[in-house]
N, C-alpha and C positions, 0 to 999 in steps of 0.2 A: 626276373624273375620278384617276385612280390614277397618284402620280407615283415613278418606280424610283428606290432608294435611290442615292442620291449618292457612290458612292466619293471615300476623300481622293486626292490629289495624290499622284501617291510622291514620293518624295525624289531630289533633284537623283541622279546616279549620277558618281564620279570614273576616271582611268585611273590606271596608276603613275606617283607622283611621278619626277623623275628621280635622286630620292638611290635607293628602291625599288631604279630599273631599274639604278643602277650596284650595287648590291648586290650583287642579282642575276644580274649578269653575273661578279664578282666571284668570287661560290659557285660558280657553273657554272666557272668559270676552273680556282678551288681543283681541282675534282671531273677534269675531263675532263684537269690536270694535272695531278693524282695517278694516274688511270686513263695517261697517256702512260707514265709516269713507271715504273712498275711493266710497262706493254709490255718498252719501250725494255732497265732491267735481264732480264728474264729472257729477251729476243733476243739481248743482253748471255753470258748467261751462258749460254745453248743455244750460242752462237756458241765461248764458252768453252773449254766444256765438248767438241761438238766437235773442237775443233783441242787440244785434251789426246788427244783420244782416237786421232785420226792419228798424235799424236807415236811414244803408246805404240805402235800400231801399226803405224809403221814402224820403230820401236827393235825392235819383238821382233821382227821378219819380218826387219829385217837381223842382228841376233846370232844366232838357228836356221840362215839362211841362212847364214852367213859357220861357226857352231860346225857345220853338217856338213861341209860345203868342209875343215874344218880338222880335223875326226875321220876322216875318209876320206881322208887324206895317205898315201901311202904303202899303203894295202890294194890286195890283188893276188889272185887267185882261189886262190895258191899261201899265202901268209901268208908269202910274201917280207920277212925287214928290207929296212930300208932300205940303198943302197950296192949294188944290184946291176947286175949289167955292160950295157952301154949297146955295144947292135951299132947302125951306122952312121944315124946318126940326121943325117941331111941339110936344107940347106935354112938362112933368115934366120929365119923366124918364132921367134919369144919363146919356142914354149915348145919348142924342139929342140936348146936347150944340153945338154950332156952332166949340165953341174952340176945342172940343172934336175933331171932324170928321175935324178939319184945324192941328193938331197936329196928329191926331192918334195916340199919346207912350206920356200920362201925366203921370208923379211922383209925391208923396204926402210923404213929409218928415213928417214923426211917423204918419201916418196915419191923420195930419190935413186937414177937408174938404174933406176930400173921399168921396163918395156919390154914391158907388156900394153894400154896405153889407148888404144890404135889410136886415131880422131881426135875422143879427145875431151882438153879442155885441164886436168889436174890441181888439184887444191883444195891452194894454198903450202901445206908443211907436214905434211901427212896420210901416213901412215902406208901399205904399202901390202902386198899380201901375194899370191903362187902357191901355187893346191897343186898336187900331183898325186898319184892314182890309178888304179891298173890294172884294176876293178871293173865296167865297162861295156859288156854284150857278151856276157857267158862263152861262150865254148864248150870245149867237148867235144872235144878231139885224141885219133879214136880213128888216127892215125901219123904217125908223123913220120922225112923220109926225110934222115936226116941229112946225105946228100952231095949233093944236088939241094937245100934247103933246100923242100924243098913240105909242108905244112902236110894233111890229112885233118882235115874239120870235120863234125858233123857239118850244119851250117848256115853258109848263108854272109851268113845276112840281116841288111843295116847296116853289111857292111864294102863297103870299099873301096879301089880301087889307090893308096897314095898315104897311105893312116890310118898314124897311131906306135901302132904296137899291144904286147900284153904275154904273152909265152907265157912255161911254167914247166914245173914235171915236180914233184909233187904228192909221190913217194917222194923225190926226190932234193931238192929244198929249193933248186932253181937255177930263177933267169929270167932272159932276155933279152928286151932290150927293142927292137925295129926298126921299119924303114917296107915296108909291105906291098909284094910287088910286084905281080905277078900275082894276082888272084883267079875263079878257077874255079868251075865246077859241085860246089862241094862241099871245095874245095881254095886253099888262103894261099900265096902262094909270101911267102920271104923275101927283099929283095933283094941282090944278091950285090954284093961282098966278103962273106961273114960271122968279122967280127970284132970281138972276139972267138970264135977257133972253139967248137963246144958240140960236147963228144961224150957229150951226155945228150938224150933223144928228149925233148919238149916234150910235157906229156897237154896242159892247158889253156891257152885260149887268151881273152887279154879285149883291149877295146880302150882306149888311157890316155886319157881323161878331164884334161885340162887345167884351171885356172883363176885367170882373176888379177882379185883382188877389189881397191876404192882408192875416194876420193874425186875425184868429178871433178865439170867444169858442166856443168850441164845445158843446155838452150833454151831456157830458162822466166826463166834470166836468175839461178837459185838454182844450189844445191849440189845432189847425190844420188850413191849409196853405187850404183856398175857393176860389174859382171861379165863378164871379156870368156873364151871360151868354145874350145876347140883346135877347135871342129869346121865353128865361122864365120869361119876366117881368124882371129881377134885381137878384131875388131869388136866391142866392150863392149854392155851392154847396161843399162839402170835401171831398179834392182831398185829402189830406198826414195827420195821425195825429201827433204827437209828434211835430210838428213846432212850435216853443216857440220864432219866436222874426227871420223878416223878415225884413235886408238893403239893397237899390241900390241907389250906386253912380252911376254920365252917367258924359259922355265927351261930351264936344264940339268941334270945329275943333279949331285949333291951341291952346286950351288949355296941358300944362303942365301934370294937374294933377284930378283926378273924384272928383266931389262934390255932395252934396246931393240934394235935389230935391226943396232946398226953396231958393237952388243956383243956378239955371239951372236959371228961371225967365221967365214969363209964353209968351213971346216973342220968344223963344228960343227953344220951343220942336221940333217943326222944323227943328232943328238943331242938335239934337243931335243927334252923329253917332255912341255910343256903352255904353257900362252900366254894370257895377258890381253889380253882386246881391250873399247875401249871408245867409247861412236863418240856424239859431240854431237850430238843430234837441234836445231835451230834451224829456228821459222817464227811469220812472220807473220801474227801475227791481227789487222792495221788499227789503225788509230788509232796509227800510231806503237810499238803496245804489241810488243815481241820475246817470243814464249817458248820458253824453251830446257832440257832436260833434258840428261841426258846417264845412259846405261847405262852396265855393264859387265856382263861372261861371261867366267870361266873355262872355258879350255877343255884335258881332258886327251887325251893324242891318242893313242888306243888304238895305233894300229898300231906304236908304240913303247916301250908301256907294257912288253914282253917284254927 
């Protein structure tokens, strides 16, 4: 009888010891902790980069828009310099004062006396600014009846009764700001009485664009840059968030340094030739981290350089 070979008994198999298991878990935790640390660091870097990008974007938009508004201040279709005559501006709105139109550019140190904030609460201590120009919806005047105050234009699109308009003579270099009366089919009436009287026929007509710039409280518990327009009753719109303060200084002819608005003097606003804007951008990055940047821009008032 043939016998089958007998295999030796296998050795006894054992599992991991408690010490080996603890070492393995420790090594695993170290690896997982390292991965989580890298993930958290990358997330924080991404968030910080995103916050910085938003700050830079807010700063860029803010200074560009304010700078454009300041450079346009005093501009009009005929290139009339500051100090144009005012003809019967009426009402209690912030844009209708004679000094506003005559200066076309007025600063308010610390926001003191600034009338264009509407229902938005202003940020304490932040400067404010009003700019006025007459280069919007420019129309060609084909006839001007001085006795009736009626101007014939090629188009009245965009014009309405009560608009504040600017009319000027290209050849005579004279202009007038007035409140529009009846807007007909191709005609615009000046509001009577015509004071001061004008004996020059106007050749160009434009709509006044007045903007008020300031830093105010937004609806999210922070501060933002706001702009108020003449065309919407002066109620401000939010332009850029996270703007916490605005400082503007001004340069007068033959001056050696820029000065604050309260040192310019009411009668000197038509003479200001440049301004320096400085904005503080403050953003809460979370975890108690506050990111703040200050940006500046020098603006030459091109309509004053002549």
